[in-house]
All heavy atoms as an XYZ file, in Angstrom:
539
protein
N      38.235     28.660     32.905
C      37.488     28.022     31.848
C      35.997     28.195     32.039
O      35.553     28.795     33.012
N      35.261     27.665     31.135
C      33.805     27.707     31.157
C      33.297     26.305     31.470
O      33.713     25.339     30.834
C      33.285     28.161     29.791
C      31.777     28.211     29.601
C      31.173     29.317     30.444
C      31.439     28.439     28.147
N      32.428     26.177     32.457
C      31.895     24.883     32.844
C      30.470     24.760     32.340
O      29.632     25.616     32.631
C      31.935     24.718     34.379
O      33.284     24.882     34.816
C      31.454     23.345     34.780
N      30.201     23.700     31.572
C      28.865     23.442     31.039
C      28.336     22.147     31.623
O      29.080     21.186     31.811
C      28.912     23.311     29.515
C      29.322     24.538     28.728
C      29.413     24.199     27.261
C      28.341     25.658     28.944
N      27.044     22.123     31.867
C      26.373     20.918     32.347
C      25.425     20.464     31.244
O      24.548     21.222     30.825
C      25.594     21.260     33.618
C      25.244     20.073     34.459
C      24.663     20.495     35.791
O      25.435     20.741     36.724
O      23.421     20.588     35.865
N      25.622     19.246     30.749
C      24.827     18.725     29.635
C      24.135     17.434     30.041
O      24.729     16.583     30.691
C      25.721     18.421     28.428
C      26.493     19.567     27.818
C      27.466     19.040     26.795
C      25.551     20.553     27.196
N      22.890     17.281     29.626
C      22.169     16.033     29.825
C      21.881     15.444     28.450
O      21.268     16.092     27.607
C      20.854     16.273     30.571
C      20.109     14.983     30.894
C      18.824     15.251     31.652
N      19.031     16.018     32.864
C      19.354     15.494     34.042
N      19.539     14.197     34.157
N      19.495     16.268     35.095
N      22.359     14.220     28.229
C      22.155     13.564     26.941
C      21.213     12.376     27.109
O      21.157     11.764     28.178
C      23.490     13.084     26.345
O      24.095     12.172     27.244
C      24.437     14.234     26.104
N      20.494     12.068     26.049
C      19.521     10.976     26.097
C      20.073      9.681     25.516
O      19.411      8.660     25.547
C      18.257     11.371     25.342
O      18.573     11.664     24.002
N      21.277      9.744     24.976
C      21.890      8.554     24.388
C      23.380      8.756     24.229
O      23.901      9.848     24.462
N      24.077      7.698     23.822
C      25.515      7.793     23.627
C      25.787      8.570     22.344
O      25.188      8.313     21.299
C      26.111      6.390     23.524
C      27.618      6.383     23.487
C      28.147      4.950     23.559
N      29.573      4.923     23.787
C      30.487      5.111     22.841
N      30.113      5.316     21.596
N      31.775      5.085     23.123
N      26.687      9.540     22.432
C      26.990     10.327     21.250
C      28.155     11.259     21.486
O      28.832     11.203     22.514
N      28.398     12.120     20.521
C      29.517     13.053     20.567
C      28.995     14.471     20.717
O      27.983     14.842     20.121
C      30.345     12.939     19.294
N      29.684     15.260     21.523
C      29.339     16.666     21.684
C      30.572     17.491     21.317
O      31.699     17.125     21.629
C      28.850     16.976     23.124
C      29.941     16.752     24.136
C      28.300     18.372     23.220
N      30.327     18.572     20.600
C      31.392     19.490     20.219
C      30.991     20.877     20.697
O      29.894     21.351     20.408
C      31.594     19.497     18.705
C      32.748     20.356     18.274
C      32.988     20.304     16.776
O      32.364     19.480     16.101
O      33.796     21.118     16.297
N      31.884     21.509     21.448
C      31.622     22.830     22.006
C      32.658     23.783     21.433
O      33.858     23.521     21.505
C      31.701     22.802     23.543
C      30.709     21.774     24.088
C      31.424     24.177     24.124
C      30.956     21.361     25.498
N      32.189     24.879     20.859
C      33.089     25.860     20.271
C      32.459     27.237     20.432
O      31.380     27.379     20.986
C      33.331     25.544     18.791
O      32.114     25.579     18.085
N      33.131     28.236     19.940
C      32.596     29.588     19.994
C      33.716     30.601     20.096
O      34.892     30.260     20.242
N      33.324     31.869     20.058
C      34.312     32.928     20.139
C      34.898     32.965     21.544
O      34.170     32.964     22.532
C      33.671     34.278     19.801
O      32.640     34.567     20.717
N      36.202     32.945     21.643
C      36.863     32.981     22.933
C      37.002     31.627     23.604
O      37.494     31.540     24.713
N      36.575     30.552     22.919
C      36.660     29.210     23.485
C      37.583     28.343     22.640
O      37.607     28.466     21.413
C      35.286     28.539     23.520
C      34.198     29.188     24.343
C      32.903     28.418     24.156
C      34.571     29.229     25.796
N      38.300     27.445     23.283
C      39.052     26.433     22.551
C      38.074     25.303     22.253
O      37.380     24.831     23.151
C      40.217     25.924     23.394
C      41.278     26.975     23.636
C      42.440     26.435     24.410
C      43.463     27.533     24.637
N      44.599     27.057     25.440
N      37.986     24.897     21.003
C      37.029     23.857     20.611
C      37.312     22.570     21.376
O      38.460     22.159     21.520
C      37.108     23.581     19.117
O      36.672     24.707     18.403
N      36.237     21.964     21.879
C      36.341     20.749     22.678
C      35.381     19.720     22.125
O      34.232     20.044     21.818
C      35.992     21.049     24.155
O      36.846     22.077     24.624
C      36.147     19.826     25.022
N      35.857     18.477     21.986
C      35.003     17.392     21.489
C      35.104     16.228     22.455
O      36.198     15.815     22.845
C      35.482     16.951     20.109
C      34.539     16.022     19.395
C      35.088     15.702     18.012
N      34.256     15.071     17.037
C      33.417     14.075     17.189
N      33.220     13.563     18.367
N      32.742     13.559     16.194
N      33.942     15.714     22.885
C      33.886     14.606     23.833
C      32.872     13.580     23.359
O      31.877     13.927     22.719
C      33.432     15.088     25.222
C      34.286     16.145     25.850
C      35.395     15.544     26.624
C      36.163     16.655     27.335
N      37.302     16.184     28.037
N      33.130     12.312     23.679
C      32.149     11.254     23.463
C      31.518     10.951     24.813
O      32.226     10.681     25.788
C      32.820      9.995     22.896
O      33.453     10.343     21.656
C      31.801      8.906     22.635
N      30.176     11.016     24.868
C      29.467     10.890     26.128
C      28.457      9.756     26.090
O      27.884      9.461     25.045
C      28.720     12.196     26.441
C      29.547     13.478     26.458
C      28.620     14.670     26.639
C      30.573     13.437     27.561
N      28.218      9.157     27.235
C      27.123      8.200     27.379
C      25.873      8.995     27.765
O      25.938     10.213     27.937
C      27.465      7.171     28.454
O      27.678      7.822     29.689
N      24.737      8.316     27.916
C      23.542      9.054     28.305
C      23.652      9.448     29.776
O      24.340      8.818     30.572
C      22.277      8.236     28.031
C      22.237      6.952     28.823
O      23.264      6.456     29.254
N      21.059      6.431     29.012
N      22.991     10.537     30.125
C      23.025     11.023     31.500
C      23.521     12.453     31.581
O      23.608     13.169     30.591
N      23.843     12.869     32.798
C      24.277     14.228     33.078
C      25.805     14.281     33.092
O      26.459     13.447     33.718
C      23.726     14.678     34.432
C      24.005     16.102     34.848
C      23.327     17.078     33.891
C      23.516     16.337     36.264
N      26.365     15.277     32.400
C      27.816     15.415     32.306
C      28.207     16.863     32.559
O      27.509     17.785     32.143
C      28.310     15.007     30.911
C      27.937     13.617     30.549
N      28.661     12.528     30.949
C      26.887     13.130     29.842
C      28.089     11.431     30.503
N      27.005     11.780     29.819
N      29.338     17.054     33.215
C      29.909     18.379     33.437
C      31.188     18.458     32.613
O      32.078     17.621     32.752
C      30.202     18.617     34.933
C      30.859     19.967     35.133
C      28.920     18.513     35.744
N      31.258     19.459     31.743
C      32.401     19.602     30.836
C      33.029     20.972     31.066
O      32.334     21.986     31.072
C      31.960     19.469     29.362
C      31.355     18.087     29.129
C      33.126     19.710     28.419
C      30.777     17.907     27.756
N      34.346     20.981     31.226
C      35.080     22.223     31.366
C      35.709     22.561     30.017
O      36.445     21.752     29.455
C      36.154     22.085     32.451
C      36.808     23.405     32.760
O      36.222     24.456     32.556
N      38.023     23.351     33.249
N      35.396     23.750     29.501
C      35.905     24.189     28.204
C      36.910     25.314     28.451
O      36.558     26.333     29.048
C      34.760     24.696     27.301
C      35.285     25.102     25.940
C      33.679     23.647     27.166
N      38.164     25.140     28.029
C      39.160     26.190     28.256
C      38.891     27.423     27.388
O      38.340     27.330     26.292
C      40.483     25.534     27.883
C      40.145     24.290     27.160
C      38.721     23.950     27.427
N      39.293     28.576     27.912
C      39.156     29.840     27.192
C      40.467     30.179     26.488
O      41.540     29.831     26.968
C      38.815     30.967     28.165
C      37.519     30.856     28.945
C      37.430     31.994     29.954
C      36.320     30.882     28.029
N      40.354     30.874     25.363
C      41.536     31.421     24.712
C      41.932     32.689     25.464
O      41.222     33.146     26.360
C      41.248     31.762     23.242
O      40.237     32.774     23.205
C      40.796     30.549     22.462
N      43.041     33.283     25.094
C      43.450     34.532     25.754
C      42.421     35.629     25.506
O      42.142     36.440     26.392
C      44.841     34.960     25.290
O      44.869     35.117     23.891
N      41.823     35.654     24.322
C      40.779     36.635     24.028
C      39.531     36.366     24.874
O      38.875     37.301     25.331
C      40.427     36.597     22.542
N      39.223     35.099     25.087
C      38.080     34.738     25.923
C      38.294     35.125     27.373
O      37.374     35.579     28.056
N      39.513     34.945     27.869
C      39.834     35.345     29.243
C      39.690     36.853     29.416
O      39.165     37.332     30.411
C      41.247     34.906     29.605
C      41.390     33.413     29.758
C      42.837     33.034     30.023
C      43.015     31.536     30.001
N      44.419     31.134     30.127
N      40.163     37.596     28.419
C      40.052     39.057     28.476
C      38.595     39.493     28.429
O      38.178     40.398     29.163
C      40.834     39.682     27.323
N      37.803     38.845     27.585
C      36.381     39.187     27.484
C      35.659     38.882     28.792
O      34.833     39.679     29.258
C      35.742     38.413     26.335
N      35.958     37.742     29.405
C      35.318     37.379     30.669
C      35.725     38.346     31.779
O      34.900     38.733     32.613
C      35.679     35.946     31.039
N      36.987     38.744     31.792
C      37.462     39.664     32.828
C      36.795     41.027     32.720
O      36.588     41.707     33.725
C      38.980     39.821     32.725
N      36.424     41.421     31.499
C      35.776     42.713     31.280
C      34.257     42.598     31.186
O      33.594     43.520     30.716
C      36.333     43.372     30.018
C      37.767     43.792     30.210
O      38.084     44.496     31.167
N      38.651     43.355     29.334
N      33.702     41.461     31.598
C      32.257     41.218     31.659
C      31.585     41.325     30.290
O      30.450     41.789     30.186
C      31.581     42.180     32.652
C      32.152     42.067     34.023
N      31.823     41.040     34.869
C      33.045     42.836     34.699
C      32.481     41.188     36.008
N      33.237     42.266     35.930
N      32.291     40.900     29.241
C      31.687     40.836     27.908
C      31.037     39.475     27.717
O      31.329     38.519     28.425
C      32.749     41.060     26.819
C      33.299     42.437     26.805
N      32.635     43.501     26.231
C      34.450     42.944     27.318
C      33.352     44.601     26.382
N      34.466     44.281     27.043
N      30.175     39.376     26.728
C      29.490     38.115     26.446
C      30.359     37.192     25.598
O      31.108     37.650     24.740
C      28.179     38.374     25.714
C      27.167     39.092     26.565
C      25.815     39.128     25.897
N      24.853     39.767     26.768
C      24.182     39.132     27.723
N      24.360     37.862     27.907
N      23.313     39.778     28.470
N      30.241     35.903     25.868
C      30.886     34.881     25.045
C      29.784     34.113     24.331
O      28.746     33.806     24.927
C      31.691     33.913     25.905
C      32.877     34.481     26.675
C      33.467     33.414     27.577
C      33.930     35.015     25.724
N      29.977     33.831     23.065
C      29.026     33.043     22.294
C      29.492     31.593     22.313
O      30.627     31.301     21.949
C      28.921     33.547     20.842
C      28.553     35.029     20.811
C      27.919     32.715     20.052
C      27.218     35.359     21.435
N      28.605     30.693     22.742
C      28.930     29.273     22.857
C      28.049     28.505     21.878
O      26.828     28.688     21.858
C      28.689     28.760     24.295
C      29.036     27.287     24.392
C      29.491     29.578     25.291
N      28.658     27.649     21.064
C      27.923     26.794     20.133
C      28.122     25.348     20.585
O      29.257     24.893     20.729
C      28.419     26.970     18.682
C      27.673     26.048     17.746
C      28.288     28.417     18.247
N      27.003     24.665     20.846
C      27.045     23.269     21.277
C      26.394     22.427     20.193
O      25.239     22.677     19.817
C      26.302     23.074     22.621
C      26.358     21.617     23.049
C      26.888     23.973     23.702
N      27.129     21.434     19.666
C      26.605     20.531     18.639
C      26.633     19.116     19.202
O      27.678     18.626     19.627
C      27.461     20.610     17.381
C      26.932     19.702     16.270
C      27.772     19.795     15.008
N      27.787     21.164     14.531
C      28.881     21.814     14.158
N      30.054     21.236     14.237
N      28.820     23.043     13.713
N      25.483     18.472     19.228
C      25.357     17.125     19.779
C      24.949     16.174     18.671
O      23.992     16.433     17.937
C      24.316     17.098     20.899
C      23.995     15.747     21.517
C      25.209     15.196     22.246
C      22.819     15.865     22.462
N      25.679     15.056     18.527
C      25.371     14.036     17.532
C      25.118     12.722     18.253
O      25.993     12.226     18.960
C      26.523     13.872     16.530
O      26.784     15.130     15.928
C      26.187     12.849     15.467
N      23.912     12.186     18.087
C      23.564     10.872     18.624
C      23.105     10.026     17.446
O      22.082     10.326     16.827
C      22.466     10.966     19.700
C      22.967     11.789     20.883
C      22.038      9.576     20.148
C      21.941     12.024     21.956
N      23.864      8.993     17.136
C      23.559      8.180     15.958
C      23.719      9.019     14.711
O      24.753      9.634     14.485
N      22.667      9.095     13.904
C      22.720      9.902     12.686
C      22.037     11.254     12.868
O      21.945     12.033     11.928
C      22.047      9.145     11.536
O      20.696      8.905     11.847
N      21.545     11.536     14.074
C      20.849     12.800     14.331
C      21.801     13.810     14.956
O      22.532     13.498     15.892
C      19.663     12.578     15.261
C      18.591     11.695     14.681
C      17.429     11.529     15.639
O      17.561     11.795     16.820
N      16.311     11.086     15.116
N      21.768     15.020     14.417
C      22.609     16.100     14.925
C      21.734     17.297     15.251
O      20.831     17.644     14.499
C      23.663     16.517     13.878
O      24.474     15.389     13.580
C      24.531     17.638     14.391
N      22.012     17.903     16.397
C      21.325     19.132     16.778
C      22.361     20.097     17.320
O      23.399     19.688     17.839
C      20.221     18.866     17.819
O      19.514     20.077     18.070
C      20.795     18.325     19.111
N      22.095     21.375     17.161
C      23.027     22.364     17.691
C      22.245     23.539     18.255
O      21.103     23.793     17.873
C      24.003     22.840     16.613
O      23.303     23.549     15.624
N      22.871     24.228     19.169
C      22.283     25.424     19.750
C      23.376     26.432     20.019
O      24.533     26.070     20.223
C      21.498     25.096     21.041
O      20.801     26.240     21.469
C      22.422     24.618     22.141
N      23.008     27.687     19.984
C      23.948     28.773     20.232
C      23.415     29.549     21.424
O      22.226     29.849     21.499
C      24.027     29.685     19.017
C      25.059     30.799     19.154
C      24.978     31.788     18.018
C      25.440     31.180     16.724
N      25.557     32.205     15.644
N      24.292     29.856     22.379
C      23.859     30.632     23.526
C      24.903     31.662     23.892
O      26.072     31.542     23.530
C      23.551     29.723     24.717
C      24.581     28.696     25.130
C      25.088     29.041     26.510
C      23.914     27.350     25.150
N      24.468     32.678     24.581
C      25.328     33.767     24.997
C      25.533     33.670     26.498
O      24.575     33.501     27.252
C      24.671     35.095     24.614
O      25.432     36.163     25.066
N      26.779     33.782     26.942
C      27.110     33.642     28.352
C      27.842     34.893     28.800
O      28.734     35.394     28.111
C      28.029     32.413     28.574
C      28.407     32.280     30.025
C      27.359     31.158     28.059
N      27.430     35.422     29.949
C      28.105     36.589     30.509
C      28.533     36.259     31.923
O      27.783     35.660     32.680
C      27.167     37.783     30.501
C      27.837     39.070     30.901
C      26.923     40.244     30.709
C      27.629     41.528     31.108
N      26.760     42.693     30.942
N      29.753     36.630     32.259
C      30.291     36.366     33.589
C      29.596     37.172     34.639
O      29.234     38.282     34.520
C      31.785     36.663     33.600
C      32.414     36.445     34.931
C      33.903     36.721     34.860
N      34.390     36.747     36.200
C      35.235     37.619     36.664
N      35.700     38.548     35.882
N      35.639     37.588     37.893
């Protein structure tokens, strides 16, 4: 799987998705969190062949939502 480390400033929900990833949704308190996101079979194959995975992280705290997209290579 893919391990992400997130620091949140308040209680809210985080959703992690992307190509080769199984979508994961967690409710988090403020602070530092480590989240393991499982890979799909296509994601495992891409990681084994040193291809990039696109990860989209969407964080919602109260009524505010922010998202970011990043590229990860094994």
